[in-house]
C-alpha positions in Angstrom: -2.4 -17.8 19.5 -0.3 -14.9 17.5 3.0 -13.6 17.7 2.0 -10.0 18.8 3.0 -9.0 22.3 1.5 -5.6 24.2 2.8 -3.7 27.2 -0.2 -2.6 29.5 -0.5 -1.4 32.7 -0.4 -4.0 35.2 -3.6 -3.5 37.1 -5.5 -3.1 34.0 -4.3 -6.9 32.7 -5.0 -8.0 36.3 -8.6 -6.9 36.7 -9.7 -8.6 33.6 -7.4 -11.6 34.2 -9.1 -11.9 37.8 -12.6 -11.8 36.1 -12.2 -14.9 34.2 -9.6 -17.4 35.5 -11.2 -20.3 33.3 -10.1 -18.8 30.1 -7.1 -16.7 31.5 -3.5 -18.4 31.2 -3.1 -19.7 35.1 0.5 -19.0 35.0 1.9 -16.0 37.2 4.0 -13.1 35.6 7.9 -13.0 35.7 8.8 -9.9 37.5 11.7 -7.9 36.1 12.9 -4.2 36.9 14.1 -1.7 34.9 17.1 0.9 36.1 19.6 2.5 34.6 22.3 0.9 32.1 25.0 -0.5 34.3 27.5 -1.0 31.4 29.4 2.4 30.3 29.4 2.2 26.7 25.4 1.3 26.8 25.2 4.7 28.4 27.0 6.6 25.7 24.2 6.4 23.2 23.5 10.4 23.0 19.2 11.1 23.1 18.6 7.4 23.1 17.0 5.9 26.2 18.9 3.1 27.5 18.3 0.9 30.5 19.0 -2.9 32.2 16.1 -5.5 32.4 17.0 -8.1 35.4 14.8 -10.6 36.6 13.4 -10.1 40.2 12.3 -13.6 42.1 11.2 -11.4 44.7 8.4 -12.8 46.8 7.5 -9.6 48.6 7.2 -7.6 45.5 5.1 -10.0 44.0 2.4 -9.9 46.8 2.8 -6.2 47.2 1.2 -6.2 43.6 -1.0 -8.7 44.0 -2.6 -6.7 47.5 -2.8 -3.6 44.8 0.3 -2.1 46.0 1.9 -2.0 42.8 4.9 -1.9 44.1 7.5 1.3 44.7 7.4 2.1 40.9 5.5 1.8 37.9 4.1 -1.4 37.2 3.2 -3.1 33.6 2.5 -6.4 32.1 4.0 -8.2 29.2 0.9 -10.3 27.5 0.4 -12.1 23.9 -1.9 -11.1 21.2 -4.8 -13.5 22.5 -4.4 -12.3 26.3 -5.0 -8.6 25.2 -7.9 -10.0 22.9 -9.4 -11.5 26.3 -8.9 -8.0 28.3 -9.9 -6.1 25.6 -13.3 -7.8 25.2 -13.9 -7.8 29.1 -13.4 -4.4 29.4 -15.9 -3.3 26.9 -18.6 -5.3 28.3 -21.5 -3.6 30.6 -20.2 -2.5 34.1 -22.3 -5.0 35.9 -19.4 -7.6 35.2 -16.5 -4.9 36.7 -19.0 -4.5 39.9 -18.9 -8.6 40.1 -15.2 -8.3 39.8 -15.1 -7.0 43.2 -11.8 -4.3 42.7 -12.2 -0.9 42.3 -9.3 -1.0 40.1 -10.8 -1.8 36.6 -12.8 1.4 36.1 -8.9 2.8 36.6 -8.1 2.2 32.5 -7.0 5.3 31.2 -5.6 3.7 28.0 -6.0 6.2 25.0 -4.0 4.5 22.1 -1.9 1.8 21.1 1.8 3.2 20.4 4.7 0.7 18.4 7.7 1.1 19.9 10.7 -0.4 18.6 13.1 -1.8 21.1 16.9 -3.3 20.5 17.7 -6.1 23.0 21.1 -7.4 23.8 21.5 -10.4 26.3 24.2 -9.7 28.8 26.6 -13.1 28.2 26.2 -15.1 31.2 23.4 -13.2 33.4 19.7 -12.8 33.3 19.8 -9.0 32.1 19.2 -7.4 29.2 20.1 -4.5 28.0 17.7 -2.8 26.2 18.0 0.7 24.1 15.0 2.9 22.7 16.5 4.9 19.8 15.3 8.2 18.3 16.2 7.0 14.8 13.8 3.9 15.0 11.0 5.2 16.3 9.2 8.8 15.4 9.1 11.6 17.6 6.0 11.1 19.2 6.3 7.0 19.8 9.8 8.0 21.4 8.6 10.8 24.1 5.4 8.2 24.9 8.3 5.8 25.7 10.5 8.5 27.7 7.5 8.6 29.6 6.8 5.2 30.5 10.5 4.4 31.5 11.9 7.1 33.8 14.2 4.8 35.2 16.3 7.6 36.5 13.7 8.9 38.9 12.1 5.3 39.9 12.3 1.4 39.0 10.0 0.6 36.4 8.6 -3.2 37.4 7.5 -5.5 33.8 5.7 -9.1 34.8 6.4 -11.0 31.8 2.9 -13.4 31.0 4.4 -13.9 27.2 7.6 -15.9 28.1 9.1 -13.6 25.4 11.5 -12.3 28.3 13.1 -15.2 29.2 12.8 -16.9 26.0 15.5 -13.9 24.5 17.5 -14.6 28.0 17.8 -18.4 27.6 18.0 -18.7 24.0 20.7 -15.6 23.5 18.2 -15.1 20.1 20.6 -17.2 18.2 19.8 -17.4 14.6 16.9 -15.1 15.2 15.9 -11.9 13.9 19.4 -10.8 12.4 18.2 -7.6 11.3 21.2 -7.1 9.2 25.1 -5.7 9.2 24.1 -2.6 11.1 23.0 -4.5 14.1 25.7 -6.2 16.6 25.9 -9.4 17.0 23.4 -10.2 19.6 21.1 -7.2 19.2 18.4 -7.5 18.0 15.1 -5.3 16.8 11.9 -5.9 18.8 8.6 -4.4 18.4 5.6 -4.1 21.1 2.4 -2.5 20.9 2.5 -0.6 24.1 -1.1 0.3 25.3 -0.3 3.1 27.3 -1.1 6.8 27.2 1.0 9.6 29.3 -1.7 9.8 31.3 -2.7 6.7 32.4 1.4 6.1 33.2 0.8 9.0 35.4 -2.4 7.2 37.0 -4.5 9.6 35.7 -7.8 7.5 35.0 -11.2 8.3 33.6 -14.5 6.4 34.3 -15.0 3.3 31.7 -18.5 5.0 30.3 -16.3 8.0 29.2 -13.5 5.4 27.1 -14.4 5.2 23.4 -14.7 1.1 22.7 -12.2 -0.7 20.5 -14.3 -0.5 17.7 -14.9 3.6 17.7 -11.3 3.9 19.1 -7.9 4.4 17.1 -6.3 1.3 19.0 -4.4 -0.9 16.4 -5.5 -4.1 18.2 -8.7 -6.0 18.4 -9.9 -9.8 18.4 -9.9 -9.4 14.5 -6.9 -7.7 12.1 -4.1 -7.0 15.3 -0.9 -6.1 14.1 1.7 -8.7 14.0 4.6 -8.7 16.0 8.1 -8.8 14.7 9.1 -11.9 16.8 9.4 -14.5 14.4 6.0 -16.0 15.0 4.5 -17.2 11.4 1.1 -17.9 13.2 -1.9 -17.2 11.3 -4.6 -14.8 12.6 -8.3 -14.6 11.8 -8.5 -11.1 9.8 -11.8 -9.2 9.6 -11.2 -9.7 5.6 -13.8 -11.5 3.0 -12.2 -13.1 -0.1 -14.1 -13.9 -2.8 -12.2 -14.9 -5.8 -10.1 -12.0 -6.6 -11.5 -9.1 -4.3 -10.7 -7.9 -1.5 -13.8 -6.3 0.8 -12.3 -5.0 3.8 -14.1 -1.9 4.3 -10.7 0.8 5.1 -8.3 -1.7 5.7 -5.4 -2.1 3.0 -4.9 2.1 2.8 -2.3 2.3 5.5 0.6 4.2 4.4 4.2 3.7 5.0 6.7 6.3 6.4 9.8 7.0 4.7 12.7 6.4 6.6 15.2 8.4 4.4 14.7 8.1 0.4 13.3 5.0 0.9 9.7 6.1 -1.2 11.1 3.5 -3.7 10.8 0.7 -1.3 7.6 1.7 -0.3 6.1 2.3 -3.6 7.2 -1.4 -4.6 5.5 -2.8 -1.3 2.3 -1.4 -1.8 2.1 -2.5 -5.2 2.8 -6.1 -4.2 0.4 -5.6 -0.6 -2.4 -4.8 -3.0 -1.8 -7.9 -5.3 -5.7 -10.2 -4.6 -4.0 -13.5 -4.4 -0.8 -12.6 -2.9 -2.7 -10.8 -0.1 -4.9 -14.0 0.3 -1.5 -15.7 0.5 0.3 -13.8 3.4 -3.3 -13.0 5.6 -3.1 -17.2 5.6 -0.6 -19.8 6.9 1.7 -19.0 4.6 4.6 -20.3 7.5 3.6 -23.8 6.7 5.6 -23.4 3.0 8.4 -21.4 4.7 12.0 -23.2 3.0 14.2 -22.6 6.4 16.8 -24.6 4.6 17.4 -23.0 1.0 20.9 -22.0 0.4 19.5 -19.4 -1.8 17.1 -17.5 0.5 17.1 -16.0 3.6 16.0 -19.0 5.6 12.5 -17.7 5.6 13.3 -14.1 7.4 12.3 -12.1 4.3 9.3 -13.9 3.6 8.1 -13.6 7.4 9.2 -10.1 7.4 7.2 -9.2 4.1 4.3 -11.1 5.7 4.0 -9.7 9.2 4.3 -6.1 7.3 1.6 -7.1 4.9 -0.6 -8.3 7.7 -0.1 -4.4 9.4 -1.0 -2.9 6.1 -4.1 -5.1 5.9 -5.3 -4.3 9.8 -7.9 -2.1 10.3 -6.0 1.1 11.8 -4.8 3.3 9.3 -1.7 4.6 11.3 1.1 4.7 8.6 4.0 2.2 9.6 7.4 2.4 9.8 9.1 -0.5 7.9 12.4 -1.2 9.7 12.2 -4.6 10.4 11.5 -5.6 6.9 14.1 -3.0 5.3 17.0 -4.9 7.1 15.9 -8.4 6.1 15.7 -7.2 2.6 19.2 -6.0 3.2 20.2 -9.1 4.5 19.0 -10.9 1.4 20.3 -7.8 -1.1 23.1 -5.8 0.6 23.1 -3.0 -1.9 19.9 -1.8 -0.8 21.6 -1.3 3.0 21.8 2.5 4.1 19.5 5.2 2.8 20.6 5.6 -0.4 17.8 6.3 -3.4 17.7 3.4 -5.6 15.3 2.1 -8.5 12.1 1.0 -7.8 12.1 -2.2 -10.1 15.6 -2.9 -8.9 14.3 -3.9 -5.8 11.5 -5.2 -6.6 13.2 -7.9 -9.0 15.3 -8.9 -5.8 12.3 -8.7 -3.4 10.3 -11.3 -5.7 13.2 -13.1 -6.3 14.1 -13.0 -2.1 10.7 -14.2 -1.5 10.4 -17.0 -4.2 13.4 -18.4 -2.3 12.5 -18.4 0.7 8.5 -20.0 0.1 10.3 -21.9 -2.5 8.2 -25.8 -1.9 11.2 -27.8 -3.9 13.9 -28.3 -0.7 15.8 -30.6 -3.1 16.1 -29.3 -6.6 16.9 -32.0 -9.4 19.0 -31.8 -12.0 17.9 -31.4 -15.4 20.4 -31.7 -19.0 18.8 -29.0 -21.4 18.1 -31.2 -24.4 18.0 -30.0 -28.3 14.8 -29.2 -29.7 16.0 -31.8 -32.6 12.9 -31.2 -34.9 10.5 -31.6 -31.7 7.0 -29.2 -31.9 7.8 -25.8 -30.0 4.4 -27.2 -27.5 6.6 -30.2 -26.5 10.2 -28.6 -26.2 7.8 -25.6 -24.3 6.3 -28.3 -21.6 9.2 -29.7 -21.0 11.4 -26.5 -20.0 8.0 -25.7 -18.0 8.2 -29.0 -16.4 11.5 -28.9 -16.0 11.5 -25.0 -14.5 8.8 -26.2 -11.5 10.8 -29.4 -10.8 13.0 -26.5 -9.4 10.7 -23.5 -8.8 7.7 -23.9 -7.0 6.1 -20.9 -5.0 3.7 -18.2 -4.7 5.8 -16.2 -6.7 5.9 -19.3 -9.6 2.3 -19.3 -9.7 1.4 -16.0 -9.9 4.0 -14.5 -11.5 6.1 -16.6 -13.4 5.6 -16.5 -17.4 7.7 -18.3 -20.0 8.9 -16.9 -23.4 10.7 -18.2 -26.5 13.6 -17.2 -27.9 14.8 -17.8 -31.2 18.1 -17.2 -32.4 19.6 -17.7 -36.3 23.1 -17.5 -37.4 23.6 -15.1 -40.5 26.0 -17.0 -41.8 24.9 -20.7 -42.0 20.9 -20.1 -40.9 21.4 -22.3 -38.2 18.6 -21.9 -35.6 18.5 -22.4 -32.1 15.0 -22.3 -30.1 15.0 -22.5 -26.7 11.9 -21.6 -23.6 12.8 -19.3 -20.8 10.6 -18.4 -17.6 10.5 -14.6 -17.1 9.0 -12.7 -14.0 8.0 -9.7 -15.5 9.0 -7.9 -19.0 11.2 -4.8 -19.7 9.6 -2.7 -22.5 12.2 -0.4 -24.1 10.1 3.0 -25.3 10.4 3.4 -28.8 10.7 7.0 -30.1 9.9 8.2 -33.7 10.3 12.2 -33.8 13.0 14.4 -34.1 15.5 16.2 -31.2 16.1 19.8 -32.0 20.0 20.3 -30.9 22.4 23.1 -30.7 26.0 23.1 -31.4 28.5 26.0 -31.6 30.9 25.8 -34.7 34.6 27.1 -34.7 36.4 27.5 -38.1 40.2 26.8 -38.2 41.0 29.7 -41.0 41.5 32.0 -39.0 38.8 34.5 -40.6 35.2 33.0 -39.2 34.0 34.0 -35.8 32.0 30.9 -34.0 28.3 30.6 -34.5 25.8 28.6 -33.0 24.0 26.2 -35.4 20.1 24.9 -34.2 19.6 21.4 -36.3 16.7 18.9 -35.9 18.1 15.1 -35.7 16.0 11.5 -35.0 16.2 11.3 -31.8 16.5 8.0 -31.9 19.8 9.0 -34.2 23.5 8.6 -34.1 26.1 11.1 -34.3 26.5 10.5 -38.1 22.8 12.4 -38.3 24.2 14.9 -36.2 27.3 15.7 -38.5 25.3 15.4 -41.8 22.7 18.3 -40.3 25.4 20.1 -39.3 27.3 19.7 -42.5 24.6 21.2 -44.3 23.1 23.9 -41.6 26.8 25.6 -41.2 27.5 25.3 -45.6 30.5 23.1 -44.9 33.1 22.9 -47.8 33.7 20.0 -49.6 37.3 19.7 -48.3 36.3 20.2 -45.0 35.2 17.5 -42.4 33.3 18.5 -38.8 34.8 17.1 -35.8 32.0 17.2 -32.4 33.4 17.4 -29.3 31.5 17.8 -25.7 33.0 20.4 -23.5 32.7 20.6 -19.8 34.8 22.9 -17.6 36.5 24.4 -20.1 37.9 21.3 -21.4 37.6 18.6 -24.1 35.7 15.1 -21.9 35.3 13.3 -25.2 35.2 13.3 -28.9 31.9 12.1 -31.0 34.5 10.4 -33.6 32.5 7.3 -33.8 29.3 7.9 -36.2 27.3 5.3 -34.6 27.4 6.6 -31.2 24.0 7.1 -30.1 22.5 10.9 -29.5 20.5 9.6 -26.3 24.3 9.5 -24.5 23.8 13.7 -24.8 21.8 15.6 -22.4 19.9 18.8 -23.3 22.4 20.5 -20.7 25.4 19.5 -22.5 27.6 22.0 -24.3 29.2 20.8 -27.8 31.4 22.0 -30.0 32.2 21.3 -33.5 35.5 22.1 -35.3 35.7 22.5 -39.0 38.8 20.9 -40.1 41.0 20.5 -43.4 39.7 17.3 -45.0 43.3 16.7 -46.9 45.3 15.4 -45.2 43.0 13.2 -42.3 45.7 11.5 -41.2 47.7 14.4 -39.5 47.3 14.5 -35.8 45.1 16.6 -33.6 46.6 20.1 -31.7 44.1 20.7 -28.5 45.0 24.2 -27.1 43.1 24.9 -23.5 43.5 28.2 -21.8 44.4 29.6 -18.5 44.7 33.4 -17.0 45.7 34.4 -13.6 43.0 34.8 -11.2 43.1 37.0 -7.9 40.9 35.5 -4.9 40.6 37.2 -1.6 40.8 35.6 1.9 40.8 37.1 5.0 41.9 40.9 3.6 44.9 38.8 1.6 45.3 38.2 -2.3 46.4 34.6 -3.6 47.0 34.2 -7.3 46.2 31.2 -9.0 45.5 29.7 -12.2 42.0 29.3 -13.4 40.7 27.8 -16.7 38.7 29.5 -19.3 37.5 29.2 -22.3 36.6 27.0 -24.9 39.4 24.6 -26.2 40.5 25.7 -29.5 41.4 22.7 -32.2 43.5 22.6 -35.3 45.2 19.9 -37.0 49.2 19.6 -36.4 51.4 20.1 -39.8 54.3 17.8 -39.8 57.5 18.7 -38.8 56.4 21.6 -36.3 58.1 23.6 -34.0 57.2 25.4 -31.3 57.2 28.4 -33.6 54.9 26.6 -35.9 52.8 26.3 -32.5 52.4 29.6 -31.3 51.5 31.0 -35.1 48.7 28.0 -35.6 47.2 29.4 -31.9 47.7 33.2 -33.3 45.5 32.2 -36.1 43.0 30.7 -34.4 42.6 33.3 -31.6 42.5 35.9 -34.4 38.7 35.9 -34.9 38.4 37.0 -31.0 40.8 39.8 -31.3 39.2 43.3 -30.7 39.6 45.9 -33.1 42.1 48.6 -32.4 39.8 51.4 -32.1 38.2 49.3 -29.3 41.0 47.8 -27.3 43.4 50.1 -24.7 45.5 52.4 -26.1 49.0 50.4 -26.7 51.3 53.3 -26.2 50.1 55.0 -23.1 52.3 54.5 -20.2 54.2 51.9 -22.2 57.1 51.6 -19.9 55.0 51.2 -17.0 53.4 48.0 -18.2 56.6 46.5 -19.2 58.0 47.0 -15.8 54.3 45.3 -14.4 54.9 42.6 -16.9 58.9 42.0 -15.7 57.3 42.1 -11.9 55.3 39.0 -12.8 57.5 37.4 -14.4 59.9 37.3 -11.6 56.8 36.5 -9.1 55.4 33.7 -10.9 58.4 32.1 -13.3 55.9 30.7 -15.6 55.5 33.5 -18.2 58.7 35.8 -20.4 57.7 38.7 -21.9 60.2 40.2 -24.2 59.6 43.8 -26.5 61.2 43.1 -29.8 59.0 45.9 -31.5 56.2 48.6 -30.7 53.4 46.1 -29.2 54.7 42.7 -30.0 54.9 41.9 -26.6 50.8 41.9 -26.3 50.8 38.9 -29.0 53.2 37.1 -27.4 51.6 37.4 -24.3 51.3 34.3 -23.9 53.6 30.8 -22.4 53.0 27.3 -24.1 53.2 24.2 -21.7 52.6 20.1 -23.1 50.2 18.9 -20.6 47.9 16.0 -20.4 44.2 15.7 -21.9 42.6 16.5 -18.3 45.2 19.5 -18.3 46.2 18.7 -15.1 50.1 18.8 -15.3 52.4 21.6 -17.0 55.0 18.5 -18.6 57.4 21.0 -20.3 57.5 24.5 -21.2 57.4 24.8 -25.2 60.2 26.9 -26.6 60.0 28.8 -30.2 62.7 26.4 -31.6 61.8 23.2 -29.7 60.9 20.4 -32.4 57.7 19.0 -31.7 56.7 15.2 -32.5 54.4 12.4 -31.3 55.2 9.7 -30.2 53.5 5.9 -30.6 50.1 6.1 -31.4 49.3 9.4 -30.1 46.9 11.8 -32.4 46.3 14.3 -30.0 48.8 16.8 -28.8 47.6 18.9 -25.9 48.9 22.7 -24.8 48.1 24.4 -21.9 48.4 28.4 -22.8 48.9 30.2 -20.3 47.8 34.4 -20.7 48.5 37.1 -19.3 46.0 39.5 -17.9 47.3 42.6 -20.3 47.1 40.2 -23.3 43.3 39.0 -21.7 42.1 42.4 -22.5 42.9 42.4 -26.5 40.6 39.9 -27.4 36.6 38.8 -26.5 37.1 36.7 -24.0 32.8 36.5 -23.4 33.1 35.3 -26.9 35.7 32.8 -26.0 33.9 31.5 -23.2 30.3 31.5 -24.9 29.3 28.0 -25.6 25.8 27.1 -25.9 23.8 24.3 -24.4 22.4 21.5 -26.6 19.1 22.5 -26.0 18.1 25.7 -23.8 14.4 25.2 -22.3 12.9 29.0 -22.6 14.9 29.6 -26.2 12.6 27.3 -28.1 8.6 26.1 -27.8 7.7 24.0 -25.5 8.3 20.5 -26.7 4.9 18.6 -27.2 4.4 15.4 -25.3 5.6 12.6 -27.3 3.8 9.4 -26.4 3.4 6.0 -27.6 1.1 2.9 -26.9 2.2 0.0 -24.4 1.5 -2.2 -27.7 4.3 -0.4 -29.6 6.7 -0.8 -26.2 5.4 -4.5 -26.7 6.5 -4.7 -30.5 9.6 -3.2 -30.1 10.9 -5.7 -27.1 9.7 -8.6 -29.6 11.1 -7.6 -32.6 14.1 -9.4 -34.3 17.3 -7.6 -34.0 20.9 -8.5 -34.2 22.9 -9.2 -30.6 25.6 -7.1 -30.1 29.3 -7.5 -30.2 29.5 -8.5 -26.5 26.6 -11.3 -26.6 27.9 -13.3 -29.7 26.3 -16.7 -29.7 28.6 -19.5 -30.4 27.1 -21.3 -33.8 27.2 -24.9 -32.9 27.5 -25.5 -37.2 29.8 -22.9 -37.7 31.9 -23.7 -34.4 32.1 -20.1 -33.7 30.8 -17.1 -32.4 28.7 -15.2 -34.4 26.5 -11.9 -34.3 23.4 -13.9 -34.7 20.0 -12.4 -35.0 17.4 -12.7 -31.9 13.6 -13.2 -31.9 11.5 -13.3 -28.7 7.7 -14.2 -28.6 5.3 -14.7 -25.3 4.4 -18.1 -24.7 3.0 -18.7 -21.7 1.2 -15.8 -19.1 1.0 -15.2 -16.1 -1.7 -14.3 -13.8 -0.1 -11.7 -12.8 1.9 -9.6 -15.4 4.3 -6.9 -14.5 5.6 -4.5 -17.1 8.3 -2.2 -16.4 9.0 0.7 -18.6 12.8 0.9 -19.4 12.4 5.0 -18.8 16.1 5.1 -17.6 19.1 4.5 -19.9 22.4 4.0 -18.4 25.7 4.2 -20.2 29.3 4.8 -19.4 29.1 9.2 -19.8 25.5 9.6 -18.7 22.3 8.2 -17.0 19.2 9.8 -18.4 15.4 9.5 -18.2 12.9 9.2 -21.1 9.8 11.4 -20.2 7.8 9.9 -23.1 4.0 9.5 -22.3 2.9 5.7 -22.7 -0.5 5.3 -23.3 -1.9 2.0 -21.5 -5.3 0.1 -21.4 -6.5 0.3 -17.7 -9.1 -2.3 -18.1 -8.5 -4.3 -21.6 -4.9 -5.2 -22.1 -5.3 -7.9 -24.8 -2.4 -9.6 -25.8 -3.6 -12.8 -27.5 -2.2 -11.1 -30.7 1.4 -11.4 -29.5 1.2 -14.7 -27.4 2.8 -17.7 -29.9 0.9 -20.6 -28.2 -3.0 -19.9 -28.7 -4.0 -22.7 -26.1 -3.2 -21.2 -23.0 -6.4 -19.8 -21.4 -7.2 -15.5 -21.3 -4.8 -13.2 -22.4 -6.4 -10.4 -21.3 -5.5 -8.2 -18.0 -7.0 -5.1 -16.1 -4.5 -2.9 -14.7 -4.8 -2.7 -10.5 -1.4 -0.9 -9.7 1.3 1.6 -11.0 4.7 2.7 -9.6 5.7 6.1 -10.6 8.8 7.9 -11.0 8.6 12.0 -10.6 11.7 14.1 -11.6 15.3 12.9 -13.1 17.7 10.2 -12.6 19.7 12.5 -10.0 16.9 12.6 -7.4 13.3 12.0 -7.8 10.5 10.4 -5.6 8.4 7.5 -5.9 4.4 6.9 -5.4 2.1 4.2 -6.3 -1.9 4.2 -7.6 -3.4 1.3 -6.5 -7.4 0.3 -7.2 -8.6 -1.0 -4.4 -11.2 -3.8 -4.6 -13.2 -3.0 -1.6 -13.6 0.6 -2.5 -14.1 0.2 -5.7 -11.8 3.2 -6.5 -8.1 4.3 -7.2 -6.1 5.6 -4.3 -2.8 7.4 -4.3 0.2 5.6 -1.8 2.2 8.9 -1.3 4.7 6.9 1.6 2.5 7.7 4.6 -0.2 10.0 2.8 -3.1 8.0 1.2 -5.8 9.6 -1.0 -8.5 8.9 -3.5 -7.7 9.9 -6.7 -9.7 9.7 -10.2 -9.2 6.9 -12.6 -8.4 9.9 -15.4 -5.2 10.5 -13.8 -4.1 6.9 -13.9 -2.2 7.6 -17.5 1.1 9.9 -17.2 4.7 10.2 -18.6 5.6 9.3 -14.5 4.2 5.7 -14.6 7.7 3.1 -14.2 6.1 -0.6 -13.5 2.6 -1.4 -14.2 0.9 -4.6 -12.3 -1.9 -5.9 -14.5 -4.1 -9.5 -13.1 -5.3 -11.5 -15.7 -9.2 -11.2 -16.1 -10.2 -14.7 -15.9 -12.4 -15.4 -18.7 -11.2 -19.1 -19.1 -8.9 -20.9 -17.2 -5.3 -20.3 -17.4 -3.1 -23.0 -18.1 -0.9 -24.1 -15.0 
């Protein structure tokens, strides 16, 4: 008996049941009546369908149905999967059996399809009433519309005879501890999926003859005597699937080619699920009786619910019907184990895969009571002995199908750089995260600003190592702009007319800088270098029109200008320094407007602005002087969020404490704006502008190079210092990894995404990975561990960038002997030639069984 439940027309079930009393369950069904929801809260759910289901101990109702009257409304039966199989077999037999049954209703079956419908059920406390919700967010439009036609509770009563015992079970037990589908559910609300065997035609009693009805094998029905869709009711009983397993091969005709609906940014989940659901030995495990291995008491797991949800989903994916599946229940279970996946935000496929494998392992861990082992030092013992001891200890605490298939072991060696003390450990791994090494150069464009008051800003394009640092960039720029021996370059990143960070650390990686960023470099005097910096930021009055009215506001513009601040500076010093930096932007007199023209009117306009804004003071001490002094200076913060104090000409300017930068906000008068080349001041070229340069060649690297980069010796970072037992202090030790024990299924994660404090970036590098013959024999430190050759069977792909992308999966189907592209609900055959691409993100390899692997 499987755990699937079906809702079928009552007379269709009654006819089949009457034909074979010996095989059919002799118990009478329990009648329930569906009526509009009584509670006001339940009724206020918008377009969702809500109704109450209440038991009817009504003998007259039962007698009326038994006599073929069918009650006063629509009548259905809720049956188990084994009952469904019995009815299907009977209805597909020759019509002679129908004649022997003695009822005309046997030919009145109008079912065209099976519709999975998701219900939200909550028991009304202290009663035998259930509130049922059919929500649009849980079902696609077609299935939701079908459900609305099945349950028109506002127009007529709907009767349901429960032959499965499910409804009574829900009421009596209150679903305590069963199928709690995440935080978005009410405490007593449960998700339940039923398979509805009724079309709108059959509901309306439009009948067709049996000879015109397609058989089960040719129809689009999901259920049959083999490969029934499994219900999410917590049942873990296995079902005989029409799937033949031989070794690692799965011969299933068209099974295993079912897509998954995108529930909203869930392509990352769909890709990971499809890759795991086509892992041959994992498929064979979950199609078998895995329920006996569920660990219901492991506090690190989900009491078997995640494994149950994944197993049921996998069985649906391998059922004969290829209708796309909406994995609502599985997603809710996963969110219960890993709350970061709650909701519908985009996530990293590899991150989900790690949590899913860990959750499945804990739910299926055969170890009920984990023993404690104290880690022993190697003490000069052979590596083989120490490795086996570590592996034995790991296996004594972790024993599941996930460990059997996916866990390997590597050797980690740490060496103290001071005393050469070494430490060797053997740690398990579930997947390998390989870096993508880069040996090519990167083209970068930076705008260089001078502080001599003469040179206009110029943009320089230089080539630097792609894996280089800021020191490489400064050296290349120094050569390009002919930097003098008494000058230094200060590089800054500018965003929204503000400096968001200075690239002062020569060791900062250039990978933190994206192609779309804007960099400015400032030529500063090298002597003395201890002088603080002054950063000028610009604002001007901007007019905005709203509803025929004008609103004047200060708005930032231009690239910040930077110089060194002399000692004992005053407000006058700051004004003179700013005008010097601004001098290269001054428009020649013949192209500027005539200063003499209508000067009296201009002065009156300036005075009016000063009266309105109380921010700008303009005094004309000599002819035209007010144009050059048409600025107001304020001390501000680095984000230019506040005018801290106005700078007067005779004010003494000093920095306090460890302050090494002075930020000044310069407010421009609109007349002054006309004397300077504002377009030039606003111009700042992007680091790399697509279209300005020739298309970059496709950078490529082999998978073996990635593995070598992962295994190479490298010093630990300052945040990962190792405590040396010999030196009695933390040291920046050198670490070396070696593969020691390889798993049956090798999962390789290509680290395309880089995360930092300032930027998230994706590497679009093409990785050339083997498909049929990944040979790791030269990378494994222990040579007596069986075959080291692998064959690719699945790839999780990511297209797009960090901000928004899309995941798909390429999967080799053993039964069809070809590759398929699983793109959410779409499944299409593809050529092996396109498997390798720069979108490959997670690779799934199966060991080639040339010899037995070490357990």
